[in-house]
C-alpha positions in Angstrom: 20.0 -14.3 35.8 23.0 -14.5 37.3 23.2 -14.3 41.5 25.7 -12.2 43.7 26.9 -15.7 45.4 27.8 -17.1 41.6 29.6 -13.7 40.4 31.8 -14.2 43.8 32.8 -17.5 42.6 34.0 -16.5 39.5 37.6 -16.1 38.6 40.5 -16.5 35.2 42.0 -19.0 36.7 42.3 -22.2 34.4 43.1 -25.8 35.2 46.4 -27.2 34.9 46.8 -30.2 36.2 50.7 -30.2 37.3 49.4 -27.3 40.2 45.5 -28.2 40.4 46.1 -32.2 41.2 48.3 -32.9 43.9 48.9 -36.0 46.4 48.3 -36.0 50.0 49.0 -39.8 50.9 53.2 -39.3 50.6 55.4 -36.3 51.4 56.6 -34.2 52.0 55.8 -33.9 55.6 55.9 -30.3 56.9 56.2 -29.1 60.5 52.8 -27.0 61.7 53.5 -24.2 63.8 51.3 -21.9 66.6 51.1 -18.1 65.7 54.3 -17.6 67.8 55.9 -19.6 65.2 56.4 -22.9 67.9 56.3 -25.8 66.0 53.6 -28.6 67.7 55.2 -31.5 68.2 54.2 -34.9 66.8 51.5 -32.8 63.8 52.5 -32.6 60.4 51.0 -31.9 57.4 51.3 -32.7 54.1 50.4 -29.5 51.5 47.8 -30.3 48.9 46.2 -28.0 46.2 45.3 -24.4 46.6 43.9 -21.7 44.6 42.4 -18.2 44.5 38.7 -18.1 43.7 36.6 -15.1 43.1 37.6 -11.6 44.9 41.2 -13.2 45.8 40.2 -15.7 48.3 42.2 -18.6 48.7 41.0 -22.0 49.0 42.7 -25.6 49.7 43.0 -28.7 51.5 45.8 -30.8 53.4 46.3 -33.7 55.1 47.1 -33.4 58.6 48.7 -36.3 60.8 48.4 -36.2 64.3 50.8 -38.8 66.4 48.8 -40.5 69.3 48.7 -38.6 72.0 49.2 -34.9 70.5 46.3 -32.2 70.5 45.9 -28.8 68.6 45.0 -26.4 71.6 42.0 -24.4 71.3 42.7 -21.7 68.5 40.8 -19.7 65.9 41.4 -19.6 62.0 40.9 -16.5 59.7 38.1 -18.5 57.4 36.2 -21.6 57.6 37.0 -24.8 57.1 35.8 -28.5 56.8 37.7 -31.3 58.6 37.4 -35.0 56.9 38.6 -37.5 59.3 40.7 -40.5 57.2 42.0 -42.4 59.6 41.7 -43.3 63.6 39.3 -41.6 66.1 40.0 -38.1 67.9 38.1 -35.6 69.0 36.8 -31.7 68.2 36.7 -29.5 71.2 33.9 -26.8 70.8 31.9 -25.0 73.1 33.5 -26.6 76.4 32.5 -30.1 74.6 34.5 -33.0 73.1 32.8 -34.5 70.0 34.2 -38.1 69.0 35.3 -37.8 65.4 36.0 -41.3 64.0 37.0 -42.2 59.8 34.4 -41.2 57.5 33.1 -38.3 59.6 33.2 -34.7 58.2 32.9 -31.4 60.6 32.2 -27.9 60.0 33.9 -25.3 61.8 32.7 -21.3 61.2 35.8 -19.0 61.1 36.8 -17.6 63.8 35.4 -19.9 66.1 37.4 -21.3 68.9 37.5 -25.0 68.8 40.5 -27.6 69.7 41.2 -31.0 68.1 43.0 -33.9 70.1 43.9 -37.8 69.4 42.0 -40.4 71.4 44.2 -42.1 73.7 42.5 -45.4 73.5 43.8 -45.7 69.8 47.0 -46.0 68.6 47.1 -45.3 65.4 48.0 -41.7 63.8 44.8 -39.4 63.4 44.5 -38.3 59.7 42.4 -35.6 58.8 41.7 -33.7 55.2 41.2 -30.1 56.1 40.2 -27.7 53.8 40.3 -24.0 53.9 38.2 -20.9 52.9 40.6 -18.7 53.1 43.1 -21.4 53.1 46.5 -20.7 54.9 49.6 -23.1 53.9 50.3 -25.7 56.5 53.4 -24.3 57.5 51.8 -21.1 57.9 52.2 -19.5 61.6 49.3 -17.4 60.3 47.2 -20.8 59.9 46.1 -20.3 63.6 45.6 -18.5 66.5 46.1 -20.0 70.2 43.0 -18.6 72.5 42.1 -19.2 75.8 38.9 -20.9 76.8 
């Protein structure tokens, strides 16, 4: 018996190692922008693998590098995502509370849920995060996030 959940995930995509294996440790580094197209100073990303899953929904993962003293202001994304902290420490701001994140932590953020991310002022190394999103938006896309008021 096949469930509707399984049907939604089926796709015609065939594995192609030239497309479906992407390193994110090295560049090229891309500037991130807000929904107005303004560059987010001190924050860059390296595009990882991305593909369409069932029903044409894009899924993907990118590495984000936040220099000390930088932050993603309160924003939303059109889809849900999971953050995996690769290095350093920082905070995710949700519902008015800063929750500390450290290397090895994973954080789930629901679709369209207001949140922010900032570096830890006591740490001198960049905060590095692997961000998995569904639907996925390219690193440099102005549609990746929408700024909101707290």
